[in-house]
N, C-alpha and C positions, 0 to 999 in steps of 0.2 A: 347722313354723314355729319350734319351739324350737331345732332344730339351726341354723337360719339365724341366730337371735339369738346363739348361742354362736360361730358362725363369724364373724359380723359384729363381735362384741365382740373376738375375737382379732385380726381384721384391723385394727380401730381401734387396739387396744393396740400392735400392731406399728408402725403409722404414727406414733403418738405417741412411742414409744421411739426410732424412727429419726430423727424430727424433733428430739427432744431431743439425741440424739447429735451431729447435724450442727450444731445451734445452739451446743452446748457446745464443739465442736471445729471452728472455721471452716476450719482447714487440712485438713479431712477430704475435700477435693475430689480424691479419687483414684479410679482405676478399680476396679471389682469385676467378677468374672466370674460370669455366670449362664449355665449350659449352654454354656460356652466363649465367650460373647459378652461383650466388655468394655462395662461401663456406667459412665460417668463423671458424677458429680453436678456440677451447675453452679448456683451461688447468686449472686444479686445482693443488695446492690449490688456493683459492681466485677466483673461477669462479662464485660465487653466484650472482654477479652483472650482468653477462651476462645471467644467467638463469632467473633472475628477469626481465630483459629487454625483453627476449624472451616471457615470460608469459604476460608481459604488452603489447606486440605487438599484441596479439590476440584481434580481434574485434568482431568476431562472434562465432568461435568454437575453442576449445582447447581439444585435445585428448591426454592423457598421460598414458603411460604404464611403470611401475617401479617395480624393484625388492625390493628396500628398500626406504621408504619415512618417514623421521622423522624430517626434518630441519624446525624449526618454521617460518623463513622468507618466505620460499617457500610455506609452508602450508597457511600462511596469503595471499600470492600472489594469490593462487588458489581461496581462499575464496573471495578475492577482485574482481577477474575476474568474478566469478559467480554473485557477487553483482552488477557489472556494466553491466550485461546482456549477458555475454559470456556463451555459452552452454559448460560447462566444464564436461568432462567425464574422469574418472580415473580408471585404472585397476591396482590392487596391488596383489603381491604374498601373499597368505594368511598364509603361513608357517613362516612368519617373524613377531615376536611378536610386534615390534614397529608399523607395518602396521595396526594391529587390532585397536589400538587407533586412528591412523591417519585416517583410513577409516571411522570409526564410527563418528569421529568429522566432517570430511568434508561432509559426507552424511547428517548430521544434519544441515549443513550450505550451502546448495545450490549446492553442487557438486554431480553429479551422479557417484556413486562408485560401482564397481563390483570387486569381488574376482576372480583372475585368475583361469582358469580351472586346476583341479588337474590331468588332463590327461598327463601333462608334468612333468618331474622330478622337474623342477622349471620354472617359468616364470622369466627369468633373464634379460629381456629387460630394457633398460633405454632410452626411446624415447618419443618424444612429437611432435604433429603436430598442427600448428597454422593456422587456416583459410583455411586448405587444400592447403597451399602454401609453408609453411616453416616447416622444420624438424630439430629437435634437437636430435642427436643420438650419443651415445658413451658409455664410461665405468662409467660415473658419477652417482652413487646412489645419491638420494636427502637426504643425511644425513650429519651431522656436520663433521664427519671424512672425507668423500669423498670430501666435498666442502672446508674444511679449513685446512686439514692435509695431505691428500693423494696426490700423483701424479696421476692424472686422465686426460683423454683426451676425447674430443668430437668434433663434428662439427655441425654448423648450416648451413643447405643447403636451399637456396631459389630457389625452383624448383617444379612446380606443378606436374610433372611426378613422381619425387621421392616421393613427399608428397602423391601422389595417391597410390604408392606401399605400403607405410607405413599405409595409411588409410585402404587399403584392409585387411591387416593383423590385424590391430586394430579391424575392424568390425567383423572379424572372431573370434578373441579372446573375444570381447565384447559379442557376441552371445553365446559363450561357457561358459562364466563366470556366477557367481551367485551374486545376488544383496546383497550389504552390508546393514546391518541394522543400521539406525542412532542411535547415542548415546542418 
């Protein structure tokens, strides 16, 4: 038990130091390599440009699972991705009112949309996988508050193995979800 306390304290100290570094140097949003995988930190407010770039990077597939989605520029970006031939799939938490309009709209505009299974208390995920190679994951809801007002954090990970892990969960959640009806 004592070793766990030492390891836990070291881990917590690392998190605190890393957080302090990024708070002191906001321009520190650069990629790091871990086991040859690029990891790019993303911080809100003002992270919408990085999320838009992530969506634009998808060439074949884009799988997104969100708790809350109501930010018009990202809504348009998903619609544009579908229009350029990207297979876009979206899972939304159905107990968030804003998602009902978003889901119906996107379902009517080329995006495959499912409501998250109600077997969980909430589907609180905020993740996306582009082309089975890149993952965006973090605390950022795709809402105006999260993107322009809140302090939020996420990472973009360029790694097929990590992407594969997220895809397996996405596929399971997709199979358990129910189809959204287009507007």
